N, C-alpha and C positions, 0 to 999 in steps of 0.2 A: 503493501498498500504506502501510496507517494506523500509524504507530510504534507500537508499545506496548511496556512497560516493567514489570518486576514484582521487587518485594523476597523472594526465596527465603523470607527466616525468618519473611516474611508467612504462611506455610502449611506451615512446616515443620511445627505438629501435627498437621495433618490428614494429611501425606504419612505420615508417621512413623507414625501410625496404621492407614491405609492399608495401608502396608508391614507390618507386627505383627501383620491379619488376616493376609493372607497366608502369614505365616509360620506363624502356629497354625497354621491349616489344612495346609499343607504337612509341618509337623512331625508330625501325631495322625495324617495319612495316610499317611507312609511310617513311621511309626514302632508299627506295630501289634501287633509283635510283644513289645512289652513291655506289661508288666501293666496293668490297667487305674489301680491306683492312681495309681501314677509317672509315668503318661502325664498325668491329671488335673492331677497336680503341677506336673509340668514345662509342661504348658500354662497355668494359672493361671499360676504366675510369673511366664513370658514376656508374656503378658496383662498381669498388674500393672506388670512395667518398663516395657511401653509407656507404661502411662498414668501414670506416674511420673514418665519423661520429659517428657512434655507440661505437667506440674502446674510441674517446676523449669525447664522453659523458659518458660511463663507468669508466673512468678513474678521470674525473669533480666530479664523484656522490660516488665514490664507497664507501664512509664511512657513505652513508646515509641510512634511512630508508622509503621507500616509498611504500605505500599499494595501491593497487589497485582494484575496485569493491567489497567495502566493506559492512556488512550491522553488524546491533548489533546483537548479539548472544543473546539466550537466558539464556548462561550461560557462564562465561569467558570472555576472549577479544574479538573482534570484529572478524567475518570470511570474508575472504579476500579470492579472487581468486587468485590474483598476487602478488606477492612482490617484491620489488627491495630492496637488503639488501645486506650488503657485500659476503655473499655467493654467491650470485645472480650476483653478480656483478664479482665475479672469473669467475664463470662459463661461464659466457656470453662475459669473454674478451680473453676464449680459445674459445668458439666455431667462434667470430668473426675473432682472428689470423687463424685457421684454415678456414674458407671460404676467405679470402682477399690472403693467400698461395695457395690456390687452383685456384681463380684467375690468379694468377700470373705464376702459370703453366700452366693454359689454351694458355697464350698469346704466348705460345711457340710452342705446338704443336695443337691446334684445326683447323686453316687455313689449314694444309694438309688433315684432312680427311671430310667428307659431310659430317658434323655438324650445325645444322642451330646456328646462333650465339646468334639471338636474344634470342629464344626458351631457350637455353642454361643455358643464366644468367638470365631469368625471373625464371627459376626452383630453381637455385643456390638461387636466392634471398628468393623466397619461402620457401624453405625449410630451410633456415637460420632462417626467421620468424619464422616457428612454431620450432626452435632449442632454439630459445631464450625464447618465450612462454612456452617451455615446462620446460625451469633452474629455471624461476620463480613462474611456478603455484603451488597454495597453494590448491587445489579441486580437486577431481579424474576425474571430466565431462571436465576441461582445461587441463588436465593431457592427458589425452584418445584422446579430440580434436589436441591439438598440436602434440603428437605424429603421429597422421596421417598424418596432415597437412606435416611433416617432410620424412614421409614415402612415399607418395604419387608421390611427384616430382621426388623423387631418381626412383623409377621407369620406369616412364617418361624418366630420362637421363641415363641409363642403355641401351634403345633402342632409344636413339639419333639417332645412327649408324646405324641402319635398315640391319642389318647383320642378318647371321640363329645363332651367339653367343649372339649377343647383346640381339636379342629376346626370346631365351632360358633362360639367365639370368635375363632379367627382367619377363618374365614369372613367374619364380621359383621364384621369390621375392615377387610378387604381391600374388601369392596362398599362402606365409607362411604368410603374414601378414597379408590379411583376417584370416587365419585359431587363429592367435592369436594377434587378434581384436577382433574374436569372443569369444575367451579364457577369454581375459581381462575384456571383457564387461559382462560375467559372474558372474566372482569376484568382480564385483564393484554391480551390482545389489542384489547380497547377503550382499554387506560390505554393501549398505545402507537401506536394510533391516534389519540388527541387529543392526546398530549401529543409524539409523533415519538422517544420513547427509553424504556428499558429503564432505563438508570440512574437509581437514587434522585435523588440531591441535584439531577440536571438534571428531572425529573418533579415534585420541589418547585418548583423555581424557574419553572417554566411553568404549573404551576398555577393560580398569582395572575393572570397576564394573559390567561386564558382567555375566549370569548368566552360569554354565558350559557349559550347552547343548549351547547355544547362540556361546560360545567362541569357540566351537569347530565351529562351522557354519563359525566365523567371521576366524580361522586359513586357513579352508579349501577356502573360496572365498578368502584372501590374498594370498594365493600360485596362486589361479588361476589369479590374476593381477600380481603377478612377473613373474609366469612360461609367460605370455604375455610379459612382457620388456627381457624378455632371450630370447624367439624371435626374437626380434628388433634387441638385442646386438650381435646374434648370439651364446650365451654361449651353451656350451655341455649341455645336448642333440639334442637340437634346432638350430644346426648350419649349417645343410645339406648343406643349400641353397646358403653359403655365398660363397667357393670357386668358383662354376661355374658362380656364379655373377659376382666376381671381374675380374676374366679373359675375360669374354665376354664386359663386359663396357670396355666405354674408359680409358684408363690411370687416367684423367682428372676426369672420375667421381669414378675412383673405387677409387682415392683419396680421394674424399669427402665422400665416405660411411665409409672407414678406419678412417678418420680423423673429421667430423662434424656430419655424422648420427648416430655413434658409438658413439662419446662422449656425442650426446644429449641425447641418450637411457640411459649413463651413468647417465648421469646430472639429467634425471628425477627419476630413479628407485634410486640415494641417496636422492633427494628430498621425494621420496614415504615412503624408509626406514624409516629414520631419521625423520622425522614430522609427520609421518601419521602411518604406518599401523604396524610396526613393532617399538615399543618403546624398550628403551633399558630392556633385559631380554626377549625381545620374542622368541618362538621359531624361530619365521620366520626369524631370522637372523643365525639360524642355519642353513636351510634352503639354506640361501645365501652363507654361507660358505661351505658348500660340495659343493654347485654349482661351486663357485671358484676351489675347488679343483680336481672336474672333467674336468672343463674346461680349466686350464692351463694344466693340466697333458694332456688331449685327443691334445688339440693345439700344443704344443709343441712335442711330437711323432710324430705328422701326418705331422709336418713341416720339420721332419729330415728325411723323406722318400720323400719332394719333389723335381723333378729338373727345375722345372721353377721357375723364379724371382716371376712373381706377386704370384702366389699358396702357394711360402715360406712365403711371406709376409701375405698371405689371413689368413695359417694355424698360423702363429706366430701371427696374432694381435688376434685370437682367445684368444691364451693363456695369452696375455697382456690382454685379458678382465678379464681371472683369477685374473690375478694378483692385478686389477682394483676393484674387487669385492672382495678381502681379507680384508681390511682396509674398504669397505664399509659395510661389514656383523657384523662391530665391531661398526660403524655408525662414524669413524673419518673421517669429511668430509674435514680436513685440507690434510691428506694423502690424499685421493683420487685428490683431484683439484690438489693438487705439482704433482701426477701420470699423469694427463691428461694435464697437462701443457707441461711436456717434452716429453710425448707420442706423442702428436700433432706437436711439432716440428718437432722433429727427421722423423718420418711418412713422413711429407710433402718431408722434405730431402731424403729419402729415397727412394721413389715413385718419386722427380726429378730427381733423377740420370736411375732411370728403364725407365721413356721418352727419357731421351736425349741415353740412349743404344738402347731400343726397336725403336726408329727412325732409325737407322742406321742397326739394325740388328732384325727384328720382330719379331724372331724365341721365343725368350725371355726366353733364357735358360741360366743356371747359367756358362755354360763352355762358352758363350757369352762373360763373364767379366775377362776370363783367358788374364792373362799378362797386364792386365789394368795399374798396378804400373807404367811398364814399359813404356807404350806406352801412357798413359794419366793419367799421376800422381796427376795434382790438381784434377778431378773428381775421381779417387780412393783416395785419402786420405779424399775427403770428405763423399764418402759412405764409407768407413773403420768408420770415426768420428761417424757417424748415425748407422750404426752396435753397435759397441764398445756398446752405450750407450742405447739402446734396449736390450743389453745382460746385462749390468749394469756391465761393464769393466771397470777400470781406460784407456786411460783418460778422455773416457767420465762421469764423474763424475755427471754428471745430472740423468742416470739410475741409477749409484749407489747410491745416495743419496734420490731417491725417494724408489725403490725398499727398503733401507735399513728402511726408513718412516713404509712402508706396514710392512716390520718385526716387528717395533716397537710397531705397531698398534696393529698387532695382538699378541704380547705376552704379552701387556700389558692388553687385555683381559682374557690374560691366556687361551688361542685356541693353545696349545702348538703341538697338532696334527698338526693345519693347519699349523705351522710354518716348521713342519719336511715338509710338501707335498710340501710349497715355495721352501723351500732350493733345493731338490731336483730336481725342475722343475728349478731352477736357472743355475743348471748344465745342465741339459738337453739343456736350453735356448743356455747356450755357444757353446753347440757343434752343434746347429742348424745354428746361425750367426757365426761360426770362420770357418765353413765349404765353406762358401759362400767368406770370408775373405781368406779362402786361394785358393780360384778360383783366385782372384786378384794379388798372387804374383808367380802363377804358370809360366812356361815357355809358350811363344803366341804361340797359332798353326801356321800353315801355312800361314795362311792369319793375320796379326800382326791387333791388337785392335786399330783403331783410328776413332776420331769422329773427325763434324767440330762444337760445341758446340757454338752457337748462343747465342747473350748477353741475351735474358731472360730468357736462362736458367744459363745462369752464374750468373745473378744476384739474381734467387730465390735460388740458392745453396748455394750461397755466405750469403744470409742471414739467413737461416737456420744454415750453420754450423757459422755464427756469433751468431746468439741467444742460439745455442746448447753450445756455449763456455762461453758466459753469464751467464749462467743457471748453468754450470757446475761449473762457478767462483763464483758468487755469489746464492747458491743452496735456499737462503733464501725469494727469488723474487717468487719462484712460489707456496713456503707456506703461503706466507702472501696474496696469490690471498684470499685466504676464509676465512681470517680475516679479 
């Protein structure tokens, strides 16, 4: 029998999230007699408390290293399936903040639609459980299982509204996920065959000593695994499912997909590339760099043509994935986590503003925002702040600093061609977001824009704007998350 050991503090956050998911479902199931609004409030508070516990734990233990499910290795250090370390703490903080923001957004709109409250929060916490495990995973089996635990609840969340567009979006996401999982498992099986291990540290050590013929097999296997993750994060050319899924889902679920699900996929790919299958100098890192260039270019060019707010954010999120993949391709975890932190906060804010507008104007067109600066200056100012951060413009310094860090990482790795592609895409991105901002300043149509913004929406937008301002003034907070 192989001796194994676990520091249970390493899995405290995923365990509490999983227990919280079950508790939320039980409370909602056995309390049907309560008014829907009261039940919604209790379930939302319980979900928020569970996520806040995770954030407090991460903050308290952020400097520690805690391994879990470890066993002695035949050669080298012990092999562990999950490790809590400073990088894990940073990724967990980003994911939990994203999840908490989605819960806050849900308090604003969810009661207005036929969405089951308990099931929604159960699925959200279940996916968040998988996301945290994915960010801490250190073997291929745990990575694949955690990725599916993230993916499967999100499909159900997309279809919760039970209309044609939601069902279509959920089906597309499910079919793409099945294909990507099959491709990934094919690569995992060959990696295990040529290295004899599923543990990332052992795989990284053995790849350098492989026979040339086996090295080519390992490269192909690693390529399949990366392609599987590319499907999950909607990197080009594996992105076709994303726009329709975003549009078909409720705004809260779309926000979850853009913030938590996408961040989890990037976190898993970061761990996979830097700790396992693509050590420094690997040709697989060149593949990721090419994927970054194509993804940001296609995403930004397609976003230029969109006339709906959600579709524009969907395509621009693909472009943002390209910018995330650029420092990831050179193994700069600090730049990736910093970019993720800014992206999560401003994307939450942008979708929060969209949720407010779509509650009053369901069409979701960019022209619906015309004249907002005059009729709703507070909402317009918040949306402008979020968009300029996504574009990397002052006064949105958080976006400027994170893009600069991505450029620096790429230039330091002597990938000048990628830096040029990134610079071109920054210009395209400016056009994407400035086109939306221009609508806010145009003269209003015959029916001036006016909304009655409720307290939860005001609170959520205020918090996102305040966090954005803090990250712009103190950018070191973002980059300290990975160290």
